[in-house]
OpenMM code with the backbone's topology and positions (N, CA, C; nanometers):
from openmm import Vec3, app, unit

residues = "UNK UNK UNK UNK UNK UNK UNK UNK UNK UNK UNK UNK UNK UNK UNK UNK UNK UNK UNK UNK UNK UNK UNK UNK UNK UNK UNK UNK UNK UNK UNK UNK UNK UNK UNK UNK UNK UNK UNK UNK UNK UNK UNK UNK UNK UNK UNK UNK UNK UNK UNK UNK UNK UNK UNK UNK UNK UNK UNK UNK UNK UNK UNK UNK UNK UNK UNK UNK UNK UNK UNK UNK UNK UNK UNK UNK UNK UNK UNK UNK UNK UNK UNK UNK UNK UNK UNK UNK UNK UNK UNK UNK UNK UNK UNK UNK UNK UNK UNK UNK UNK UNK UNK UNK UNK UNK UNK UNK UNK UNK UNK UNK UNK UNK UNK UNK UNK UNK UNK UNK UNK UNK UNK UNK UNK UNK UNK UNK UNK UNK UNK UNK UNK UNK UNK UNK UNK UNK UNK UNK UNK UNK UNK UNK UNK UNK UNK UNK UNK UNK UNK UNK UNK UNK UNK UNK UNK UNK UNK".split()
positions = [
    Vec3(0.7663, 0.3816, 2.8489),
    Vec3(0.7504, 0.4836, 2.7462),
    Vec3(0.6235, 0.4543, 2.6664),
    Vec3(0.5506, 0.5536, 2.6403),
    Vec3(0.4275, 0.5392, 2.5625),
    Vec3(0.4625, 0.5076, 2.4165),
    Vec3(0.3832, 0.4238, 2.3537),
    Vec3(0.4132, 0.3763, 2.2185),
    Vec3(0.4153, 0.4888, 2.1154),
    Vec3(0.3250, 0.5830, 2.1267),
    Vec3(0.3249, 0.6947, 2.0317),
    Vec3(0.4556, 0.7720, 2.0401),
    Vec3(0.4997, 0.8010, 2.1616),
    Vec3(0.6265, 0.8717, 2.1796),
    Vec3(0.7416, 0.7888, 2.1237),
    Vec3(0.7393, 0.6592, 2.1450),
    Vec3(0.8437, 0.5714, 2.0935),
    Vec3(0.8478, 0.5765, 1.9406),
    Vec3(0.7324, 0.5664, 1.8751),
    Vec3(0.7269, 0.5706, 1.7292),
    Vec3(0.7799, 0.7036, 1.6758),
    Vec3(0.7391, 0.8126, 1.7365),
    Vec3(0.7836, 0.9449, 1.6924),
    Vec3(0.9343, 0.9594, 1.7146),
    Vec3(0.9843, 0.9133, 1.8267),
    Vec3(1.1272, 0.9224, 1.8564),
    Vec3(1.2092, 0.8434, 1.7549),
    Vec3(1.1656, 0.7234, 1.7231),
    Vec3(1.2357, 0.6411, 1.6236),
    Vec3(1.2378, 0.7121, 1.4886),
    Vec3(1.1232, 0.7641, 1.4464),
    Vec3(1.1149, 0.8311, 1.3162),
    Vec3(1.2021, 0.9569, 1.3129),
    Vec3(1.1976, 1.0365, 1.4183),
    Vec3(1.2785, 1.1585, 1.4214),
    Vec3(1.4271, 1.1273, 1.4257),
    Vec3(1.4656, 1.0241, 1.4991),
    Vec3(1.6068, 0.9856, 1.5026),
    Vec3(1.6558, 0.9431, 1.3647),
    Vec3(1.5745, 0.8679, 1.2921),
    Vec3(1.6110, 0.8262, 1.1565),
    Vec3(1.6244, 0.9486, 1.0653),
    Vec3(1.5285, 1.0410, 1.0742),
    Vec3(1.5327, 1.1627, 0.9937),
    Vec3(1.6602, 1.2422, 1.0216),
    Vec3(1.6857, 1.2690, 1.1497),
    Vec3(1.8020, 1.3498, 1.1861),
    Vec3(1.9327, 1.2810, 1.1461),
    Vec3(1.9379, 1.1494, 1.1557),
    Vec3(2.0572, 1.0752, 1.1147),
    Vec3(2.0826, 1.0929, 0.9657),
    Vec3(1.9791, 1.0803, 0.8849),
    Vec3(1.9935, 1.0952, 0.7389),
    Vec3(2.0311, 1.2382, 0.7012),
    Vec3(1.9704, 1.3346, 0.7644),
    Vec3(2.0042, 1.4748, 0.7368),
    Vec3(2.1507, 1.5000, 0.7717),
    Vec3(2.1960, 1.4474, 0.8841),
    Vec3(2.3349, 1.4658, 0.9271),
    Vec3(2.4320, 1.3998, 0.8287),
    Vec3(2.3940, 1.2856, 0.7725),
    Vec3(2.4819, 1.2191, 0.6739),
    Vec3(2.5000, 1.3053, 0.5497),
    Vec3(2.3924, 1.3644, 0.5022),
    Vec3(2.4048, 1.4509, 0.3848),
    Vec3(2.4820, 1.5775, 0.4214),
    Vec3(2.4583, 1.6316, 0.5397),
    Vec3(2.5346, 1.7488, 0.5846),
    Vec3(2.6838, 1.7170, 0.5851),
    Vec3(2.7196, 1.5984, 0.6314),
    Vec3(2.8601, 1.5562, 0.6321),
    Vec3(2.9148, 1.5500, 0.4893),
    Vec3(2.8352, 1.4972, 0.3968),
    Vec3(2.8779, 1.4932, 0.2563),
    Vec3(2.8969, 1.6339, 0.2007),
    Vec3(2.8055, 1.7243, 0.2333),
    Vec3(2.8182, 1.8617, 0.1855),
    Vec3(2.9440, 1.9285, 0.2390),
    Vec3(2.9870, 1.8857, 0.3560),
    Vec3(3.1076, 1.9413, 0.4166),
    Vec3(3.2333, 1.8824, 0.3542),
    Vec3(3.2282, 1.7553, 0.3166),
    Vec3(3.3490, 1.6877, 0.2700),
    Vec3(3.3644, 1.6836, 0.1182),
    Vec3(3.2550, 1.6899, 0.0435),
    Vec3(3.2659, 1.6855, -0.1022),
    Vec3(3.3027, 1.8234, -0.1565),
    Vec3(3.3992, 1.8257, -0.2468),
    Vec3(3.4384, 1.9502, -0.3127),
    Vec3(3.3325, 1.9871, -0.4167),
    Vec3(3.3321, 2.1143, -0.4542),
    Vec3(3.2381, 2.1603, -0.5558),
    Vec3(3.2485, 2.0765, -0.6831),
    Vec3(3.3712, 2.0447, -0.7240),
    Vec3(3.3916, 1.9661, -0.8464),
    Vec3(3.3238, 1.8299, -0.8358),
    Vec3(3.3261, 1.7701, -0.7189),
    Vec3(3.2602, 1.6408, -0.6992),
    Vec3(3.1088, 1.6558, -0.7089),
    Vec3(3.0546, 1.7594, -0.6479),
    Vec3(2.9092, 1.7804, -0.6506),
    Vec3(2.8581, 1.8157, -0.7896),
    Vec3(2.9444, 1.8658, -0.8748),
    Vec3(2.9028, 1.9016, -1.0105),
    Vec3(2.9098, 1.7823, -1.1064),
    Vec3(2.9602, 1.6693, -1.0582),
    Vec3(2.9676, 1.5495, -1.1422),
    Vec3(2.8347, 1.4763, -1.1421),
    Vec3(2.8133, 1.3976, -1.2481),
    Vec3(2.6953, 1.3112, -1.2554),
    Vec3(2.7158, 1.1924, -1.1623),
    Vec3(2.6077, 1.1447, -1.1044),
    Vec3(2.6128, 1.0282, -1.0169),
    Vec3(2.6601, 0.9070, -1.0967),
    Vec3(2.6102, 0.8960, -1.2172),
    Vec3(2.6503, 0.7937, -1.3143),
    Vec3(2.6359, 0.8594, -1.4516),
    Vec3(2.7011, 0.8061, -1.5539),
    Vec3(2.6917, 0.8689, -1.6858),
    Vec3(2.5458, 0.8894, -1.7304),
    Vec3(2.5151, 1.0144, -1.7662),
    Vec3(2.3816, 1.0483, -1.8125),
    Vec3(2.2779, 1.0665, -1.7029),
    Vec3(2.3193, 1.0601, -1.5777),
    Vec3(2.2263, 1.0731, -1.4643),
    Vec3(2.2408, 1.2101, -1.3996),
    Vec3(2.1648, 1.2339, -1.2939),
    Vec3(2.1664, 1.3621, -1.2228),
    Vec3(2.3035, 1.3926, -1.1654),
    Vec3(2.3310, 1.5214, -1.1568),
    Vec3(2.4512, 1.5675, -1.0886),
    Vec3(2.4231, 1.5759, -0.9386),
    Vec3(2.5286, 1.5692, -0.8600),
    Vec3(2.5142, 1.5815, -0.7151),
    Vec3(2.4496, 1.7125, -0.6763),
    Vec3(2.4859, 1.8205, -0.7432),
    Vec3(2.4294, 1.9517, -0.7120),
    Vec3(2.2779, 1.9524, -0.7343),
    Vec3(2.2321, 1.8839, -0.8388),
    Vec3(2.0880, 1.8766, -0.8647),
    Vec3(2.0186, 1.7997, -0.7524),
    Vec3(2.0784, 1.6894, -0.7094),
    Vec3(2.0164, 1.6104, -0.6023),
    Vec3(2.0062, 1.6909, -0.4732),
    Vec3(2.1079, 1.7699, -0.4429),
    Vec3(2.1030, 1.8540, -0.3228),
    Vec3(1.9895, 1.9554, -0.3351),
    Vec3(1.9793, 2.0217, -0.4490),
    Vec3(1.8702, 2.1170, -0.4700),
    Vec3(1.7340, 2.0499, -0.4639),
    Vec3(1.7254, 1.9299, -0.5211),
    Vec3(1.6006, 1.8523, -0.5178),
    Vec3(1.5604, 1.8221, -0.3737),
    Vec3(1.6554, 1.7776, -0.2934),
    Vec3(1.6253, 1.7463, -0.1534),
    Vec3(1.5863, 1.8710, -0.0750),
    Vec3(1.6528, 1.9818, -0.1002),
    Vec3(1.6181, 2.1057, -0.0305),
    Vec3(1.4741, 2.1448, -0.0635),
    Vec3(1.4403, 2.1449, -0.1910),
    Vec3(1.3047, 2.1845, -0.2317),
    Vec3(1.2002, 2.0889, -0.1751),
    Vec3(1.2286, 1.9601, -0.1816),
    Vec3(1.1348, 1.8584, -0.1328),
    Vec3(1.1147, 1.8695, 0.0180),
    Vec3(1.2225, 1.8949, 0.0907),
    Vec3(1.2125, 1.9073, 0.2355),
    Vec3(1.1495, 2.0401, 0.2765),
    Vec3(1.1791, 2.1447, 0.2018),
    Vec3(1.1168, 2.2742, 0.2293),
    Vec3(0.9653, 2.2635, 0.2139),
    Vec3(0.9201, 2.1794, 0.1218),
    Vec3(0.7760, 2.1586, 0.1005),
    Vec3(0.7088, 2.0938, 0.2211),
    Vec3(0.7878, 2.0346, 0.3103),
    Vec3(0.7307, 1.9803, 0.4338),
    Vec3(0.6613, 2.0898, 0.5143),
    Vec3(0.7096, 2.2132, 0.5022),
    Vec3(0.6469, 2.3237, 0.5752),
    Vec3(0.5004, 2.3373, 0.5368),
    Vec3(0.4709, 2.3171, 0.4101),
    Vec3(0.3336, 2.3286, 0.3630),
    Vec3(0.2508, 2.2085, 0.4058),
    Vec3(0.2976, 2.0898, 0.3748),
    Vec3(0.2181, 1.9691, 0.3998),
    Vec3(0.1984, 1.9429, 0.5493),
    Vec3(0.2963, 1.9819, 0.6315),
    Vec3(0.2851, 1.9610, 0.7764),
    Vec3(0.2313, 2.0851, 0.8480),
    Vec3(0.1964, 2.1893, 0.7728),
    Vec3(0.1406, 2.3125, 0.8281),
    Vec3(0.2360, 2.3781, 0.9284),
    Vec3(0.3610, 2.3983, 0.8825),
    Vec3(0.4635, 2.4566, 0.9687),
    Vec3(0.4934, 2.6022, 0.9356),
    Vec3(0.4168, 2.6590, 0.8454),
    Vec3(0.4402, 2.7975, 0.8067),
    Vec3(0.4888, 2.8065, 0.6637),
    Vec3(0.5197, 2.9283, 0.6190),
    Vec3(0.5602, 2.9473, 0.4799),
    Vec3(0.6960, 2.8837, 0.4502),
    Vec3(0.7115, 2.8442, 0.3280),
    Vec3(0.8371, 2.7837, 0.2832),
    Vec3(0.9475, 2.8882, 0.2744),
    Vec3(1.0702, 2.8434, 0.2874),
    Vec3(1.1844, 2.9339, 0.2749),
    Vec3(1.2248, 2.9546, 0.1296),
    Vec3(1.2130, 2.8494, 0.0461),
    Vec3(1.2639, 2.8575, -0.0914),
    Vec3(1.1707, 2.7938, -0.1938),
    Vec3(1.0492, 2.8449, -0.2080),
    Vec3(0.9595, 2.7882, -0.3098),
    Vec3(1.0100, 2.8117, -0.4517),
    Vec3(1.1012, 2.9058, -0.4686),
    Vec3(1.1570, 2.9341, -0.6013),
    Vec3(1.2408, 2.8180, -0.6558),
    Vec3(1.2766, 2.7238, -0.5716),
    Vec3(1.3564, 2.6091, -0.6165),
    Vec3(1.2721, 2.5030, -0.6872),
    Vec3(1.1415, 2.5085, -0.6711),
    Vec3(1.0542, 2.4038, -0.7258),
    Vec3(1.0695, 2.3851, -0.8760),
    Vec3(1.0731, 2.4944, -0.9515),
    Vec3(1.0765, 2.4796, -1.0973),
    Vec3(1.2024, 2.4075, -1.1430),
    Vec3(1.3174, 2.4410, -1.0878),
    Vec3(1.4433, 2.3794, -1.1310),
    Vec3(1.4670, 2.2409, -1.0714),
    Vec3(1.4140, 2.2142, -0.9517),
    Vec3(1.4511, 2.0912, -0.8819),
    Vec3(1.3379, 1.9912, -0.8588),
    Vec3(1.2130, 2.0329, -0.8763),
    Vec3(1.1013, 1.9395, -0.8587),
    Vec3(1.0198, 1.9215, -0.9875),
    Vec3(1.0123, 2.0266, -1.0670),
    Vec3(0.9272, 2.0217, -1.1860),
    Vec3(1.0038, 1.9911, -1.3137),
    Vec3(1.1355, 2.0047, -1.3102),
    Vec3(1.2181, 1.9806, -1.4284),
    Vec3(1.3335, 1.8873, -1.3931),
    Vec3(1.3833, 1.8138, -1.4909),
    Vec3(1.4990, 1.7273, -1.4653),
    Vec3(1.6280, 1.8091, -1.4607),
    Vec3(1.7338, 1.7451, -1.4196),
    Vec3(1.8650, 1.8082, -1.4193),
    Vec3(1.8998, 1.8495, -1.5633),
    Vec3(1.9790, 1.9525, -1.5734),
    Vec3(2.0273, 2.0040, -1.7018),
    Vec3(1.9143, 2.0586, -1.7889),
    Vec3(1.8083, 2.1089, -1.7260),
    Vec3(1.6944, 2.1642, -1.7994),
    Vec3(1.7258, 2.3012, -1.8579),
    Vec3(1.8334, 2.3607, -1.8123),
    Vec3(1.8681, 2.4949, -1.8593),
    Vec3(1.8142, 2.6054, -1.7707),
    Vec3(1.7337, 2.5691, -1.6726),
    Vec3(1.6820, 2.6702, -1.5801),
    Vec3(1.7955, 2.7198, -1.4900),
    Vec3(1.7888, 2.8459, -1.4479),
    Vec3(1.8927, 2.8957, -1.3566),
    Vec3(1.8900, 2.8182, -1.2254),
    Vec3(2.0103, 2.7922, -1.1752),
    Vec3(2.0236, 2.7189, -1.0492),
    Vec3(2.1115, 2.7993, -0.9540),
    Vec3(2.0842, 2.7900, -0.8257),
    Vec3(2.1697, 2.8591, -0.7287),
    Vec3(2.3113, 2.8004, -0.7303),
    Vec3(2.4046, 2.8778, -0.6823),
    Vec3(2.5425, 2.8294, -0.6708),
    Vec3(2.5497, 2.7212, -0.5634),
    Vec3(2.6583, 2.6469, -0.5630),
    Vec3(2.6759, 2.5450, -0.4590),
    Vec3(2.6857, 2.6082, -0.3208),
    Vec3(2.7461, 2.7249, -0.3117),
    Vec3(2.7529, 2.7944, -0.1819),
    Vec3(2.6122, 2.8274, -0.1331),
    Vec3(2.5269, 2.8743, -0.2255),
    Vec3(2.3886, 2.9043, -0.1871),
    Vec3(2.3147, 2.7768, -0.1483),
    Vec3(2.3328, 2.6700, -0.2243),
    Vec3(2.2654, 2.5441, -0.1909),
    Vec3(2.3074, 2.4948, -0.0533),
    Vec3(2.4339, 2.5072, -0.0198),
    Vec3(2.4799, 2.4658, 0.1137),
    Vec3(2.4117, 2.5495, 0.2225),
    Vec3(2.3990, 2.6794, 0.1982),
    Vec3(2.3303, 2.7673, 0.2949),
    Vec3(2.1826, 2.7305, 0.3051),
    Vec3(2.1186, 2.7056, 0.1919),
    Vec3(1.9773, 2.6692, 0.1922),
    Vec3(1.9564, 2.5383, 0.2669),
    Vec3(2.0464, 2.4418, 0.2447),
    Vec3(2.0360, 2.3130, 0.3134),
    Vec3(2.0314, 2.3356, 0.4645),
    Vec3(2.1276, 2.4132, 0.5128),
    Vec3(2.1369, 2.4390, 0.6562),
    Vec3(2.0119, 2.5105, 0.7078),
    Vec3(1.9693, 2.6141, 0.6400),
    Vec3(1.8542, 2.6929, 0.6865),
    Vec3(1.7266, 2.6087, 0.6892),
    Vec3(1.7012, 2.5335, 0.5830),
    Vec3(1.5790, 2.4519, 0.5767),
    Vec3(1.5795, 2.3465, 0.6862),
    Vec3(1.6923, 2.2801, 0.7055),
    Vec3(1.6952, 2.1701, 0.8029),
    Vec3(1.7011, 2.2181, 0.9475),
    Vec3(1.7622, 2.3328, 0.9706),
    Vec3(1.7564, 2.3890, 1.1067),
    Vec3(1.6132, 2.4275, 1.1411),
    Vec3(1.5433, 2.4863, 1.0451),
    Vec3(1.4036, 2.5250, 1.0690),
    Vec3(1.3172, 2.4026, 1.0941),
    Vec3(1.3340, 2.2995, 1.0117),
    Vec3(1.2558, 2.1776, 1.0317),
    Vec3(1.2862, 2.1159, 1.1685),
    Vec3(1.4127, 2.1125, 1.2066),
    Vec3(1.4498, 2.0543, 1.3361),
    Vec3(1.3808, 2.1289, 1.4501),
    Vec3(1.3786, 2.2616, 1.4438),
    Vec3(1.3116, 2.3408, 1.5477),
    Vec3(1.1621, 2.3091, 1.5511),
    Vec3(1.1003, 2.3047, 1.4333),
    Vec3(0.9568, 2.2760, 1.4271),
    Vec3(0.9258, 2.1347, 1.4747),
    Vec3(1.0068, 2.0401, 1.4357),
    Vec3(0.9834, 1.9012, 1.4768),
    Vec3(0.9971, 1.8868, 1.6280),
    Vec3(1.0935, 1.9559, 1.6855),
    Vec3(1.1154, 1.9485, 1.8307),
    Vec3(0.9958, 2.0058, 1.9070),
    Vec3(0.9331, 2.1075, 1.8508),
    Vec3(0.8206, 2.1727, 1.9181),
    Vec3(0.6875, 2.1015, 1.8949),
    Vec3(0.6827, 2.0096, 1.7983),
    Vec3(0.5562, 1.9454, 1.7653),
    Vec3(0.5213, 1.8414, 1.8717),
    Vec3(0.4061, 1.8537, 1.9353),
    Vec3(0.3672, 1.7545, 2.0354),
    Vec3(0.3412, 1.6190, 1.9689),
    Vec3(0.3626, 1.5138, 2.0434),
    Vec3(0.3476, 1.3778, 1.9895),
    Vec3(0.2118, 1.3571, 1.9214),
    Vec3(0.0999, 1.3951, 1.9807),
    Vec3(-0.0285, 1.3711, 1.9125),
    Vec3(-0.0389, 1.4382, 1.7749),
    Vec3(0.0306, 1.5494, 1.7566),
    Vec3(0.0248, 1.6203, 1.6289),
    Vec3(0.0822, 1.5359, 1.5148),
    Vec3(0.1776, 1.4486, 1.5462),
    Vec3(0.2366, 1.3627, 1.4430),
    Vec3(0.1351, 1.2632, 1.3870),
    Vec3(0.0312, 1.2354, 1.4611),
    Vec3(-0.0695, 1.1379, 1.4181),
    Vec3(-0.1934, 1.2064, 1.3601),
    Vec3(-0.1820, 1.3375, 1.3426),
    Vec3(-0.2917, 1.4159, 1.2844),
    Vec3(-0.2801, 1.4153, 1.1320),
    Vec3(-0.3859, 1.4566, 1.0690),
    Vec3(-0.3938, 1.4654, 0.9223),
    Vec3(-0.2916, 1.5649, 0.8696),
    Vec3(-0.2240, 1.5273, 0.7619),
    Vec3(-0.1392, 1.6241, 0.6925),
    Vec3(-0.2251, 1.6962, 0.5888),
    Vec3(-0.1773, 1.8059, 0.5348),
    Vec3(-0.2602, 1.8917, 0.4530),
    Vec3(-0.2760, 1.8469, 0.3073),
    Vec3(-0.2134, 1.7354, 0.2700),
    Vec3(-0.2316, 1.6838, 0.1339),
    Vec3(-0.3400, 1.5771, 0.1281),
    Vec3(-0.4067, 1.5542, 0.2392),
    Vec3(-0.5155, 1.4561, 0.2444),
    Vec3(-0.6409, 1.5273, 0.2972),
    Vec3(-0.7528, 1.4939, 0.2381),
    Vec3(-0.8775, 1.5573, 0.2831),
    Vec3(-0.9202, 1.4989, 0.4177),
    Vec3(-1.0054, 1.5715, 0.4866),
    Vec3(-1.0569, 1.5217, 0.6150),
    Vec3(-1.1345, 1.3918, 0.5952),
    Vec3(-1.2120, 1.3836, 0.4870),
    Vec3(-1.2904, 1.2622, 0.4598),
    Vec3(-1.1984, 1.1432, 0.4336),
    Vec3(-1.0940, 1.1632, 0.3542),
    Vec3(-1.0006, 1.0537, 0.3269),
    Vec3(-0.9251, 1.0141, 0.4528),
    Vec3(-0.8915, 1.1130, 0.5342),
    Vec3(-0.8182, 1.0830, 0.6577),
    Vec3(-0.9033, 1.0000, 0.7542),
    Vec3(-1.0322, 1.0270, 0.7557),
    Vec3(-1.1214, 0.9460, 0.8406),
    Vec3(-1.1160, 0.7992, 0.8002),
    Vec3(-1.1086, 0.7751, 0.6706),
    Vec3(-1.1039, 0.6384, 0.6188),
    Vec3(-0.9636, 0.5780, 0.6274),
    Vec3(-0.8615, 0.6646, 0.6241),
    Vec3(-0.7222, 0.6186, 0.6213),
    Vec3(-0.6380, 0.6995, 0.7196),
    Vec3(-0.6529, 0.6737, 0.8489),
    Vec3(-0.5809, 0.7540, 0.9487),
    Vec3(-0.4288, 0.7357, 0.9462),
    Vec3(-0.3828, 0.6348, 0.8728),
    Vec3(-0.2380, 0.6176, 0.8605),
    Vec3(-0.1760, 0.7245, 0.7698),
    Vec3(-0.2591, 0.8001, 0.7001),
    Vec3(-0.2099, 0.9100, 0.6167),
    Vec3(-0.1939, 1.0345, 0.7049),
    Vec3(-0.1001, 1.0249, 0.7970),
    Vec3(-0.0789, 1.1312, 0.8951),
    Vec3(0.0590, 1.1958, 0.8747),
    Vec3(0.0900, 1.2904, 0.9589),
    Vec3(0.2158, 1.3646, 0.9479),
    Vec3(0.3368, 1.2746, 0.9683),
    Vec3(0.3250, 1.1778, 1.0569),
    Vec3(0.4371, 1.0872, 1.0800),
    Vec3(0.4658, 1.0038, 0.9549),
    Vec3(0.3616, 0.9634, 0.8838),
    Vec3(0.3837, 0.8861, 0.7612),
    Vec3(0.4552, 0.9699, 0.6558),
    Vec3(0.4276, 1.0994, 0.6522),
    Vec3(0.4984, 1.1883, 0.5595),
    Vec3(0.6465, 1.1932, 0.5960),
    Vec3(0.6769, 1.2076, 0.7235),
    Vec3(0.8165, 1.2105, 0.7667),
    Vec3(0.8871, 1.0803, 0.7312),
    Vec3(0.8220, 0.9684, 0.7520),
    Vec3(0.8831, 0.8392, 0.7175),
    Vec3(0.9097, 0.8293, 0.5675),
    Vec3(0.8140, 0.8760, 0.4880),
    Vec3(0.8311, 0.8762, 0.3427),
    Vec3(0.9496, 0.9629, 0.3021),
    Vec3(0.9576, 1.0831, 0.3592),
    Vec3(1.0683, 1.1737, 0.3246),
    Vec3(1.2024, 1.1174, 0.3715),
    Vec3(1.2034, 1.0468, 0.4836),
    Vec3(1.3277, 0.9861, 0.5321),
    Vec3(1.3743, 0.8777, 0.4360),
    Vec3(1.2834, 0.7966, 0.3856),
    Vec3(1.3189, 0.6942, 0.2879),
    Vec3(1.3704, 0.7563, 0.1586),
    Vec3(1.3053, 0.8612, 0.1143),
    Vec3(1.3481, 0.9337, -0.0053),
    Vec3(1.4892, 0.9892, 0.0148),
    Vec3(1.5129, 1.0467, 0.1308),
    Vec3(1.6445, 1.1009, 0.1636),
    Vec3(1.7505, 0.9905, 0.1667),
    Vec3(1.7172, 0.8749, 0.2221),
    Vec3(1.8115, 0.7631, 0.2271),
    Vec3(1.8495, 0.7185, 0.0856),
    Vec3(1.7523, 0.7147, -0.0038),
    Vec3(1.7779, 0.6762, -0.1425),
    Vec3(1.8794, 0.7709, -0.2064),
    Vec3(1.8551, 0.9007, -0.1944),
    Vec3(1.9449, 0.9976, -0.2569),
    Vec3(2.0789, 1.0066, -0.1836),
    Vec3(2.0814, 0.9763, -0.0546),
    Vec3(2.2104, 0.9735, 0.0172),
    Vec3(2.2995, 0.8661, -0.0441),
    Vec3(2.2418, 0.7513, -0.0731),
    Vec3(2.3194, 0.6453, -0.1386),
    Vec3(2.3747, 0.6898, -0.2718),
    Vec3(2.2965, 0.7622, -0.3486),
    Vec3(2.3457, 0.8137, -0.4761),
    Vec3(2.4598, 0.9134, -0.4551),
    Vec3(2.4428, 1.0022, -0.3584),
    Vec3(2.5469, 1.1037, -0.3324),
    Vec3(2.6774, 1.0403, -0.2849),
    Vec3(2.6673, 0.9275, -0.2176),
    Vec3(2.7888, 0.8579, -0.1722),
    Vec3(2.8766, 0.8158, -0.2897),
    Vec3(2.8156, 0.7955, -0.4041),
    Vec3(2.8916, 0.7547, -0.5224),
    Vec3(2.9863, 0.8653, -0.5717),
    Vec3(2.9659, 0.9868, -0.5252),
    Vec3(3.0525, 1.0986, -0.5662),
    Vec3(3.1856, 1.0999, -0.4915),
    Vec3(3.1966, 1.0230, -0.3861),
    Vec3(3.3197, 1.0210, -0.3052),
    Vec3(3.4351, 0.9591, -0.3821),
] * unit.nanometer
topology = app.Topology()
chain = topology.addChain("A")
for resn in residues:
    res = topology.addResidue(resn, chain)
    for name in ("N", "CA", "C"):
        topology.addAtom(name, app.Element.getBySymbol(name[0]), res)
């Protein structure tokens, strides 16, 4: 197996595993559990789900996968903290958004050829990428997978 394919396969498997773990939590946690704070004075589970949806939907932009599905979530889930008073989608809507965003990403990731993962992502300039080729699309996926793992651990506390 070629090393590039191996690296991409490992990264995609980790991503899909983490997404599936959160999907399982969304299936098993009741609405009342998701509306609780992770710890006293901290984010609610529902906020973390919205945050992850918005953050992952933004992958469409940075990886040049087409227009985002839910850019309207940015103000409530990326630009403001939990309990900011901004309108938030219902938990039923968040569950639907989770599924739609991750199904779309899975389709796009499956279609992306291995060399494309080592290409420049759109948040880095061509000049910077020449100097730092590790700032590629695969590094973005690895970063998002780590971020997802962190919040998965927090969501587990709601069980």
